N, C-alpha and C positions, 0 to 999 in steps of 0.2 A: 767125571769132574764138575764139567757144566750143570749136570744136573744137582750134583749135589750142592753146590753154593748156591744154586737158584731156590731147593728148598731152604738152606741156612736160612737166606736174605727173605724170601718170601711166606714162608710155611711152615714155620716151626711148631705150631699147634698139630699138624698133620705128622710129624716123625712120631709121637706117640701112639697113635691108631690111623696110620696114612690106610685110603680106599685101595683096598686088593688091585682091582682094575686099574687106577690110577700108577700103584709102585709099579706093578707089571709092563705098562705104556712105557714111564722113565729107563724102566733099568731096560727095556729094548732099545732104546734110542729110537725113541719114534718122533721124530722131527715134525714132521706133521701136523700131529695131533699137541704135542708141545706148545708148536706156535699159536692154538687155538687158546689156549689159556687166557685169560683175560681177566679183568677186573671191569666189574659191571659197578658202577661208581658215580657218586657224587663228592667231589671234593670241591671246596670254595675258601675264599678267603677274604677278610672283613673288616675293612679299618674302622677303628674307633675314636675317641680322644687317648692321645698316646701310645697308641699300639695299633697291632694289626692281630687279626685274630682269624686259625686255618682249622678248618673241619675236613672230616672223610667219613665214610661209613665201614664196613667191616668185611664188606662180603667180597671175593672172589670166585670165578666161575670157570668150566670148563667148557668151552661153544656156549650154549644157551639154555641147557637145560641142566648138567651138573653144578652144584654146589659145592665149591673145592672148601671153602673154608667162611667162616663168620666171624672169623678173628684177626682178620689180617690187617697191620696198621700202615694207612698210607699216607703217613704226615711224617716225613723225614728231616732231621736236622741235617742242614749242610755245613753251615757256620755258625758260631754262636748266638749271630741274630739275622742268619736265614733258613729257611725253608721251602723243601719240594714236595707237592703231590702233584698225582697226577691218574690219569685215565687209561684204558687202554691194555695192551699186551704185555703181557709183566715179566716176558724176557726184553723188551724194548725198556720200561719202567726201570727195572733193574740195573741196566746200563748205562740209560741216561743219571738215574741216581749215584752210582758209584762214579763213573766218569766225572761228573759233576763233585762229587766230595773229594775225590784225588787229585784235582786240578786244584780244588781251593785250599787242599792241605800241603801240596808243592807250592802252591802260593805263598803260604805264611811261613811256610818253613824258610822262604828264599826272602822275603822280604818282612817279613816279622809282622804283619799286620794283613788282615782279610782282605782277599778280592771285593772288590766292590761291587755292589747289587745291580750294578750298569754290568761288570764283566762277566759277573754268572747268567747274567740272562742272555749276552752275545756268547758266550760261550753255548747254553743250551741253544739257540739258535743253528748253531754251526751243527752240532749232533744231531737234531731234528732235520737239518737238510739233507744229511745223507741219510739217516733211516727211510727219509721220503722217498728220497732217491732210489734206495735199496728195495721198497718196497712197490716203486712201479713196476720190477723187473721180476717180481717173485709171485708165487701162486696166491698168496694172501695178501692182504691187504694190511699190513704189521707195521700197527703205529701207535704211540704213547703220546698223550696229548699233556702237558703238565703245568701248573699254575706256580710261579716263584714268589714266595712272600717274604719281606726284609723289614725290618728297622734301618735305614740310614742313618750312621752316626754322624759323616761326614756334612749331611743334610738338615740330621737331627727330624725327621720323621719317616714314616711307615709309609713302606711301596708294596704294591702287585705287580705282577707280568705275568701276563694272561697269554697264550700260545695258541696257534693252532700245526696241525701235523704237519704244515711246509717251514716251520719255524717262523713264521712272522709273529711278532709279538705285541702287546701293545698294552700302556699302564692304563686300566681304569679310574675313575676317581676315586671309587670305594668299596668296590663289590666286582668280584670274578670270580671264575671256576669252571669246571669243566665235569664231564659224565652224561651219561646216560639219564641222571635223575636233576640234574643241574636246572635244565628249561622248568620243571615244575617249581622251582623256589622262588625263580627271578621276580616274578611281583610282590610275594610275601617280604621278601627281603627289602629290594626297594620301598615300597610302604612300611615298614617299619625303622627302615633306619635313620638315624637325626647325628646330624654331624659333632655334637659333641656327647653324645653318646660315653657311656661308661664302659668299662672291663664287663660289669656285670651284667650289664642291659645287651652286650656283644653275646656274651654266651648265651642270654635268654632265647635272642633272635637266632642265634644259630641253632639250640637246640629245635626251636621250634621249626625251623627250614631242615633241617635232619629229620624229624618227625612226620612231618609232611610230602618230602623226597619219598622217605618210607613205603610212605602209604599208599603215592598215586605212582611210583615206578616199579615195578616187580621185580625189575635185575638189583634193586637197591636192598640190602640189609635193612631187615625191620626197626627200627631206634627204640621199640618196644623192649623189645627182647636183645638186642647186642647193642650197647651202650656206642657210640661214635667216638674217632678221637679227636680231641679237641686242644689246639695247642694257643698260648699265645708270645707275640712276639712285643718287644719294647726295648728301651732302652738298655734295661739289663740285662737283657736275652731273650733266648728262647725258654721255656717252662709247657709242660703239658698238666693240664687241668685235671685231675684225680677222678678217679671212675667216682667216688663218693660222692664230690662236688656234684658231676655228671647226674646218678643219680635221684638226687635230692630236686635236682632242675629238672629231668626227665619225668620223677613221679607229680612233680606239683602241678608241668601242664598235662600231664595226663589226666589227672584228675578233674584239671577246669575245664578241659575239652570235655569230657565224660559227663558234667555237672550240667552241660548248653546241651544234650539230648533231651 
């Protein structure tokens, strides 16, 4: 049951043609192997004038060598105005996503309004503290490290919450993320970011960052081959940017880069 739920939530593309060895291991309930399936990831959030952009690459791996999928969606809607994205072990990430979505749904049904971004961040902190304590006494360092991005309706402003594996979190001024490729893009984004930039400029910077991450981090999917997931949250809610738009932006940037060689 757990394996089936995991496949449904994280690896839908694999159900069409799953690798035999992976399926055999899941059917045998090889929990030690299962725990090592993780997301070699770059996810980040970027504030622009009027909203916040959230982006994630598409790769999921087993161990350090086996690529399980380059079609994983790592940006998940929590409420109409909040999104979670994470790096780490997929069983932990799925638990974080499902638990946060569940508590937000229950809160809305009880109070007819969404749980505040601060409330969502505090709930994630409690979940991460539990996972961190468990990982200290397990065979594997089983962690998932999320970011939470939201448009705070009450305060009328975009917000980002960046976490570490122990549950500690802070609010970066305009840019935060996690994953093995995140370090490779910090300088680029900091150099290009402007406080009054438009949504279009935010998408352009995000695509540049994902192209750089894919080129410099061996664990992250190559954005030239696999389009990242990019979404926007503003006062009107959350929406994904279409692949058609992302492809145009990506192709333009790749062409400009090749012309400089």
